[in-house]
C-alpha positions in Angstrom: 5.4 -45.1 -2.5 4.9 -42.6 -5.2 8.0 -40.6 -6.3 7.4 -37.0 -7.0 9.5 -34.7 -9.1 8.4 -31.2 -8.2 11.5 -29.2 -9.0 15.2 -28.9 -8.7 16.8 -29.3 -5.3 17.4 -26.0 -3.6 21.0 -24.9 -3.7 21.2 -24.8 0.1 20.3 -28.5 0.2 23.4 -29.4 -1.7 25.9 -27.6 0.5 24.3 -28.3 3.9 22.1 -26.2 6.2 23.6 -22.8 7.1 23.3 -22.4 10.9 23.6 -18.7 10.6 20.8 -18.3 8.1 17.9 -18.0 10.7 19.8 -15.2 12.5 20.3 -13.3 9.3 16.6 -13.5 8.5 14.6 -10.2 8.6 11.8 -12.0 10.3 14.1 -13.3 13.0 15.5 -9.9 13.6 12.0 -8.4 13.8 11.0 -11.1 16.4 14.2 -10.3 18.4 13.3 -6.6 18.2 9.8 -7.3 19.5 11.3 -9.3 22.4 13.6 -6.4 23.2 10.7 -3.9 23.0 8.7 -6.1 25.4 11.5 -6.9 27.8 13.1 -3.4 28.1 10.0 -1.6 29.4 9.3 -4.3 31.9 12.8 -4.1 33.3 12.8 -0.3 33.4 9.3 -0.1 34.9 10.3 -2.5 37.7 13.4 -0.5 38.5 11.7 2.9 38.3 8.8 1.6 40.4 11.1 0.5 43.1 12.9 3.9 43.1 9.6 5.6 43.1 8.5 3.5 46.1 11.6 4.6 48.0 11.0 8.2 47.0 7.4 8.0 48.0 8.3 6.5 51.4 10.7 9.3 52.2 8.3 12.0 51.0 5.4 10.6 53.1 7.6 10.4 56.2 8.4 14.1 55.7 4.8 15.2 55.3 3.5 13.0 58.2 6.1 14.5 60.4 4.9 17.8 59.4 1.3 16.7 60.2 2.4 15.6 63.7 4.1 18.9 64.3 0.9 20.8 63.3 -1.2 18.6 65.6 1.1 19.0 68.5 1.2 22.7 68.0 -2.6 22.8 68.1 -2.9 20.4 71.1 -2.6 23.1 73.9 -5.1 25.3 72.1 -7.6 22.5 71.6 -7.2 21.2 75.2 -8.1 24.7 76.5 -10.7 25.4 73.9 -14.2 25.9 75.1 -17.0 24.5 72.9 -18.7 27.9 72.9 -15.6 29.5 71.2 -15.3 26.9 68.5 -16.1 29.3 65.6 -13.0 31.4 66.6 -10.7 28.3 66.1 -10.6 28.8 62.3 -8.5 32.0 62.7 -6.0 30.1 64.8 -5.7 27.2 62.3 -4.9 29.7 59.5 -1.5 30.3 61.2 -0.5 26.7 60.5 -1.8 26.5 56.9 -0.2 27.7 53.7 -0.5 27.2 50.0 1.0 23.8 50.1 -0.4 22.5 53.4 -4.0 22.4 54.6 -5.5 21.6 58.0 -9.0 20.3 58.8 -10.3 20.0 62.4 -13.3 18.0 63.3 -14.9 17.5 66.7 -17.1 14.8 68.3 -18.7 15.7 71.7 -18.3 13.5 74.6 -20.9 10.7 74.7 -21.2 10.5 71.0 -20.0 7.5 69.0 -19.5 6.6 65.4 -17.9 8.4 62.5 -21.1 10.3 61.6 -20.9 12.2 64.9 -17.9 14.3 63.8 -18.6 17.7 62.5 -16.4 20.4 61.1 -14.9 23.1 63.4 -12.2 24.7 61.2 -10.6 24.2 57.8 -7.9 25.9 55.8 -8.4 26.4 53.0 -11.9 27.3 54.0 -14.9 25.2 53.0 -18.3 26.9 52.2 -20.9 26.3 54.9 -23.2 24.6 52.3 -20.4 22.1 51.5 -19.5 21.1 55.1 -21.9 18.2 55.4 -20.9 16.8 52.0 -17.2 17.1 52.8 -17.7 15.3 56.1 -19.7 12.5 54.3 -16.9 12.1 51.8 -14.3 11.7 54.5 -16.5 9.2 56.3 -16.8 7.2 53.0 -13.1 7.1 52.6 -12.8 5.5 56.1 -10.8 8.4 57.6 -12.6 8.1 61.0 -12.7 4.3 61.2 -10.0 4.1 63.8 -11.6 6.9 65.9 -15.1 5.6 65.7 -15.0 3.8 69.1 -12.0 5.5 70.8 -10.1 8.7 70.3 -6.6 7.3 70.4 -3.9 6.3 67.9 -2.3 8.5 65.4 -3.1 7.4 61.8 -0.7 7.9 58.8 -2.4 7.8 55.5 -2.0 8.7 51.8 -5.5 9.1 50.4 -6.5 11.2 47.4 -9.5 13.2 48.2 -11.6 15.5 46.0 -13.4 18.3 47.8 -17.0 19.3 46.8 -15.5 22.3 45.0 -13.7 19.8 42.6 -10.1 20.5 43.8 -8.0 17.4 44.6 -5.8 17.1 47.7 -3.9 14.4 49.4 -4.8 13.4 53.0 -1.5 12.7 54.7 -2.2 12.2 58.4 -4.9 12.3 61.1 -4.0 13.0 64.7 -6.7 12.4 67.5 -6.7 14.7 70.5 -8.9 13.5 73.4 -10.1 16.2 75.8 -12.8 16.5 78.4 -15.1 18.1 75.9 -14.7 15.4 73.3 -12.6 14.0 70.6 -10.7 16.3 68.2 -9.4 15.0 64.8 -6.6 17.1 63.2 -6.2 16.2 59.5 -3.3 17.5 57.4 -3.6 17.7 53.6 -1.3 18.6 50.7 -2.5 19.9 47.4 0.7 20.6 45.5 1.7 19.0 42.2 4.7 17.5 44.0 2.3 15.1 45.7 -0.6 14.8 43.3 1.7 14.1 40.3 3.3 11.1 42.1 2.1 7.5 42.4 0.9 8.1 46.0 -2.5 6.3 46.5 -2.5 5.1 42.8 -0.6 2.6 40.6 2.7 3.8 39.4 1.8 3.4 35.8 -0.9 6.1 36.2 1.7 8.8 36.9 2.1 11.4 34.2 5.8 10.7 33.7 5.2 7.0 33.0 2.3 7.7 30.6 4.4 10.2 28.6 7.4 7.8 28.6 5.1 4.9 27.5 3.5 7.0 24.7 7.0 8.0 23.4 8.3 4.4 23.7 5.3 2.9 21.9 5.4 5.5 19.2 9.1 4.6 18.7 8.3 0.9 18.7 5.5 1.3 16.2 7.7 3.4 13.9 10.5 0.8 14.1 8.2 -2.1 13.5 6.6 -0.2 10.7 10.0 0.3 9.1 10.6 -3.4 9.2 7.2 -4.2 7.9 7.5 -1.7 5.0 10.8 -3.3 4.0 9.3 -6.8 4.4 6.2 -5.8 2.3 8.5 -4.4 -0.4 10.4 -7.6 -0.5 7.1 -9.6 -0.6 5.9 -7.4 -3.4 9.1 -8.2 -5.3 8.5 -11.8 -4.6 4.9 -11.8 -5.9 6.0 -9.9 -9.0 8.9 -12.4 -9.6 6.4 -15.2 -9.3 4.0 -13.5 -11.7 6.7 -13.0 -14.2 7.7 -16.7 -13.9 4.1 -17.9 -14.2 3.3 -15.4 -17.0 0.7 -13.4 -15.1 2.4 -10.0 -14.7 2.1 -8.7 -18.3 4.5 -5.7 -18.6 4.5 -4.6 -15.0 8.1 -3.8 -13.7 9.7 -4.0 -10.3 10.3 -0.3 -10.4 6.6 0.5 -10.7 5.7 -1.9 -7.9 8.3 -0.6 -5.5 7.1 1.7 -2.7 10.4 2.0 -0.7 12.8 4.6 -2.2 15.8 2.8 -0.8 14.8 -0.3 -2.8 14.6 1.6 -6.1 18.1 0.7 -7.3 17.3 -3.0 -6.5 14.1 -2.8 -8.5 15.9 -1.2 -11.5 18.5 -4.0 -11.5 15.7 -6.6 -11.3 14.0 -5.0 -14.3 17.3 -5.0 -16.2 17.9 -8.6 -15.3 14.4 -9.6 -16.4 14.9 -7.9 -19.8 18.2 -9.5 -20.2 16.7 -13.0 -19.5 13.9 -12.3 -22.0 16.4 -11.2 -24.6 18.6 -14.2 -23.9 15.6 -16.5 -24.3 14.7 -15.0 -27.6 18.2 -15.2 -28.8 18.5 -18.9 -27.8 15.2 -19.6 -29.6 16.4 -17.9 -32.8 19.8 -19.6 -32.6 18.2 -23.0 -32.1 16.0 -22.5 -35.2 18.9 -21.2 -37.3 21.3 -24.0 -36.2 18.7 -26.7 -36.8 18.0 -25.3 -40.3 21.7 -25.0 -41.0 22.4 -28.7 -40.0 19.2 -30.2 -41.6 20.1 -29.0 -45.1 23.5 -30.9 -45.4 22.0 -33.9 -43.6 19.2 -34.0 -46.2 21.7 -33.7 -49.0 23.8 -36.6 -47.6 20.6 -38.7 -47.3 19.7 -38.0 -50.9 23.3 -38.8 -52.1 23.1 -42.3 -50.6 20.5 -43.4 -53.1 22.7 -43.2 -56.3 25.6 -44.7 -54.3 23.4 -47.6 -53.3 22.5 -48.2 -56.9 26.2 -48.1 -57.9 27.3 -50.6 -55.3 26.5 -54.2 -56.3 24.6 -56.3 -53.9 27.4 -58.8 -53.7 29.8 -56.1 -52.5 29.3 -56.9 -48.8 31.8 -54.4 -47.5 30.3 -51.6 -49.7 26.8 -52.4 -48.7 27.8 -52.5 -45.0 29.6 -49.1 -45.4 26.4 -47.7 -46.9 24.3 -49.1 -44.0 26.7 -47.5 -41.5 26.5 -44.2 -43.3 22.7 -44.4 -43.3 22.6 -45.2 -39.6 25.1 -42.4 -38.8 23.0 -39.9 -40.8 19.9 -40.9 -38.9 21.7 -40.6 -35.6 23.0 -37.2 -36.7 19.5 -36.2 -37.6 18.3 -37.2 -34.1 21.2 -35.4 -32.5 20.3 -32.1 -34.3 16.6 -32.5 -33.3 17.5 -33.2 -29.7 20.0 -30.3 -29.6 17.2 -28.0 -30.9 14.9 -29.3 -28.2 17.5 -28.7 -25.5 18.1 -25.1 -26.6 14.3 -24.4 -26.8 13.9 -25.9 -23.4 16.6 -23.7 -22.0 14.9 -20.7 -23.6 11.6 -21.6 -22.2 13.1 -21.9 -18.7 14.4 -18.4 -19.0 11.2 -16.9 -20.4 8.4 -19.5 -20.8 5.6 -18.5 -23.2 2.3 -17.9 -21.5 -1.1 -18.0 -23.1 -4.5 -19.4 -22.3 -4.8 -22.8 -24.0 -7.7 -25.2 -23.8 -5.8 -28.3 -22.8 -8.8 -30.6 -23.5 -8.8 -29.6 -27.2 -5.0 -29.9 -27.5 -5.0 -33.4 -26.0 -7.8 -34.5 -28.3 -5.9 -33.1 -31.3 -2.7 -34.8 -30.3 -4.4 -38.2 -29.7 -6.1 -37.9 -33.1 -2.7 -37.4 -34.7 -1.6 -40.7 -33.2 -4.7 -42.6 -34.5 -2.7 -44.5 -37.2 0.0 -45.4 -34.7 -2.5 -46.8 -32.3 -4.2 -48.8 -35.1 -0.9 -50.2 -36.4 0.0 -51.5 -32.9 -3.6 -52.5 -32.2 -3.6 -50.3 -29.0 -6.9 -49.4 -27.4 -7.3 -45.8 -26.4 -9.5 -44.9 -23.5 -9.7 -41.0 -23.3 -11.4 -39.6 -20.2 -11.2 -35.9 -20.8 -13.0 -33.2 -18.7 -14.4 -30.5 -20.9 -13.1 -26.9 -20.9 -9.9 -27.4 -19.0 -7.7 -24.4 -19.8 -4.1 -23.9 -18.7 -1.6 -21.1 -18.8 1.4 -22.3 -21.0 2.9 -22.2 -24.5 1.4 -24.2 -27.3 4.8 -25.6 -28.5 5.8 -26.3 -25.0 2.7 -28.4 -24.3 3.0 -30.2 -27.7 6.5 -31.2 -26.8 5.3 -32.5 -23.4 2.4 -34.5 -24.8 4.4 -35.8 -27.7 7.1 -37.2 -25.4 4.8 -38.9 -22.9 2.6 -40.4 -25.7 5.6 -41.7 -27.6 6.9 -43.4 -24.4 3.5 -45.0 -23.6 3.1 -46.2 -27.2 6.5 -47.7 -27.5 6.4 -49.7 -24.2 2.8 -50.9 -24.5 2.3 -54.4 -25.7 0.2 -55.0 -28.8 -3.5 -55.1 -28.0 -3.2 -53.4 -24.6 -5.1 -50.3 -23.4 -3.7 -46.8 -22.9 -5.8 -44.6 -20.6 -5.6 -40.8 -20.9 -7.4 -38.9 -18.2 -7.7 -35.1 -17.8 -9.4 -33.5 -14.9 -9.2 -30.4 -12.6 -7.9 -31.0 -9.1 -8.1 -27.9 -6.8 -6.3 -25.2 -8.7 -4.5 -27.5 -11.1 -5.2 -29.4 -14.3 -4.1 -33.0 -13.9 -3.3 -35.1 -16.9 -2.6 -38.8 -16.4 -1.4 -41.3 -19.0 -1.5 -44.9 -18.0 0.0 -47.8 -20.0 0.4 -51.6 -19.6 4.1 -51.6 -20.2 6.8 -53.2 -18.0 6.8 -50.2 -15.6 10.0 -48.9 -14.1 12.0 -50.4 -11.2 11.1 -48.6 -8.0 14.6 -47.1 -7.5 14.5 -45.6 -11.1 11.2 -43.7 -10.8 12.9 -40.4 -10.2 16.0 -41.1 -12.4 14.0 -41.4 -15.6 13.5 -37.6 -15.5 17.2 -37.0 -15.3 19.2 -35.9 -18.3 20.6 -38.7 -20.6 18.9 -41.4 -18.6 17.0 -43.9 -20.8 15.7 -47.3 -19.6 13.6 -48.0 -22.7 16.0 -50.5 -24.4 16.7 -52.2 -21.1 13.0 -52.5 -20.3 12.4 -53.8 -23.9 15.0 -56.5 -23.4 17.1 -55.6 -26.4 20.7 -55.5 -25.3 22.0 -55.1 -28.8 20.4 -51.7 -29.2 21.4 -50.4 -25.8 24.1 -47.9 -26.5 24.3 -48.8 -30.1 24.8 -46.3 -32.9 21.3 -46.8 -34.1 19.6 -46.2 -30.8 17.5 -43.0 -31.1 16.8 -42.8 -27.4 19.0 -40.0 -26.0 17.5 -39.9 -22.6 16.3 -36.3 -22.7 12.6 -36.8 -23.5 11.3 -37.0 -20.0 13.9 -34.5 -18.8 12.4 -32.1 -21.3 8.9 -32.9 -20.0 10.0 -32.1 -16.4 11.8 -28.9 -17.3 9.0 -27.7 -19.5 6.4 -28.3 -16.8 8.7 -26.6 -14.2 9.0 -23.6 -16.5 5.3 -23.0 -16.3 4.9 -23.9 -12.6 3.8 -27.4 -13.2 5.1 -30.8 -12.1 5.3 -34.4 -13.1 5.7 -37.7 -11.3 5.8 -41.4 -12.3 4.4 -44.3 -10.4 4.0 -48.0 -11.1 0.4 -49.2 -11.4 -0.5 -51.9 -8.9 -1.8 -54.2 -11.7 1.1 -53.6 -14.0 2.2 -50.7 -16.2 3.3 -47.1 -15.6 1.3 -44.0 -14.7 2.7 -40.6 -15.8 0.9 -37.9 -13.9 1.4 -34.2 -15.0 0.0 -31.1 -13.3 -0.5 -27.8 -15.1 -1.4 -24.3 -13.7 -5.0 -23.5 -14.5 -5.7 -20.3 -16.5 -7.6 -17.7 -14.4 
C-alpha cells in the first residue's frame, strides 16, 4: 500500500462529524426550497381542483335544470306546431332566450333516421341562413345527436364547448328531445357568459385563466427566489476561486472586492482583502526576521568557532580534560549552527505557507543544476546517477522553495544509499502535474512509518543507519524537519509528496508540482 501525504487533516476530522452541518448548507437549503416549491403547488392544485369540481357540479345542475324548464315550456307549443308554420317558431323561442342563455331547436321529420336528418328550425341568438348547414354539421361532429339518432327519447345533460361559425364560443349544457306526430324535436340550451366559459367545464382545470395566472406568479416567485440563492452561491464560488488563485499564485493583484457582484457581500469582500494583505505583510515580515535573526546568530557563532583555534593550540595534547572540553565546545557550536539554520528554515517555511512565492520555473533545468552541484558528493560515495528528465517541464513555484525541497530529498537519498548503488531521478508530466521521483537503494522505511517521516521532529535516519550512539546525541545534525519542510513547501504551492518502499529494496520519494500554464 502506498501512503500519501496530500495535506493536513481538515479541522472537522479532528473533532468529529457535525450532524447539523448538512442542514446548515446553502445547497441543502436550496434543495429543500425546491422540494417545497414542487410540493406546494401539487397540494394546492389538488385541493382547488376538487373544490372546482364541486363548484362545477353545482353550476351544471343549475343550468341543466334551467334547460329542462325551457324545454318543458316549449313542449306544448312544439306538440301543437304545424310543420308549415315552423318559420314562425323563432319568434316564440326568443321569449325564452336572453344575453346569458341561448336556445337552438332542430327538427327531424317522421320516417327520417340518423343525425344528419336534423335541420335547424329556430335559434336564439340567431344564426345566418348561410351558416345553418355548417352549424348543424359541427353539432353532428361533436356527437350532440348520437343518442337521438335511432330514437327520440332520453334527456341528455352535457357540457360541451362549441364554437359557432361566427367564431363566438358557447357552452352546450343540455339537449331535450320532444317526440311528436310530426317528428322528433331537439331543444338545445346554451350559455355564453364568462361565468361558464372561464371555468374548467369541458377542459382540464389547469387550462383555466385563474390557474394560469397563479402558476405564472408562482413560477416567477420561484425563479426569483432560486435566482437569489444562485447569485449568493455564485458569489461564494467566485470568492472560492479567487482564494484558490491567491493560494496558487494565479490571481495577480485581483481583489475580492473587484470580483464581488453581490452588494450585501461587499463588507465580506473588503475583510477578505484586508486579511490577504495582512497575511502577505506577515509573510514578508517573517522572511525579513528570519534573515536578520540568522545573520545576528551566525556572526557570534563564527567568532566562537574562530576562537577555538588558538585555544586548541594553547591546550597541550596530553591535557585530556582540556581537549575533551574543546571537543564538546566544537560539537556544541556545530549543533548551535544547525539549530540556527533549521530555525531560519522553519520561519521561511511559515512565511511561504502564508504567502508562497509564485513564478514560472523550468523544473527540468533546476533539477539538472542541483544534480550537477552534487557531482562531487556522488563521486566521493561512488554513487551512480540515472537522470531521466523530461524536457521543458515548467512549474509554478518559488526558486528558493524548490531548491529547499530538492536539497532535502537529495541529501536524504545520498546519505542512506550504500556505496556503489544507483540513484534514479525521474521527471515527467502526469496529467496537469509535474511528477518528480527520486529512487534510492537504501534500507527503506518501515511500513508504519511511511507517513510519520513527514511529521515535524521525526527522524529515522540514525535508526535506519544502525548507529545508536548518534541517535539523540549532541552531535546528531538530523533535527527531523527536512521532510516536514518538503511537505509544507509543496503544500504551499498546491503540490504533494508521498513515500513508498520499492519492491526490490530502497525508498521512492514521489513529489508532484502544479504545472505552469
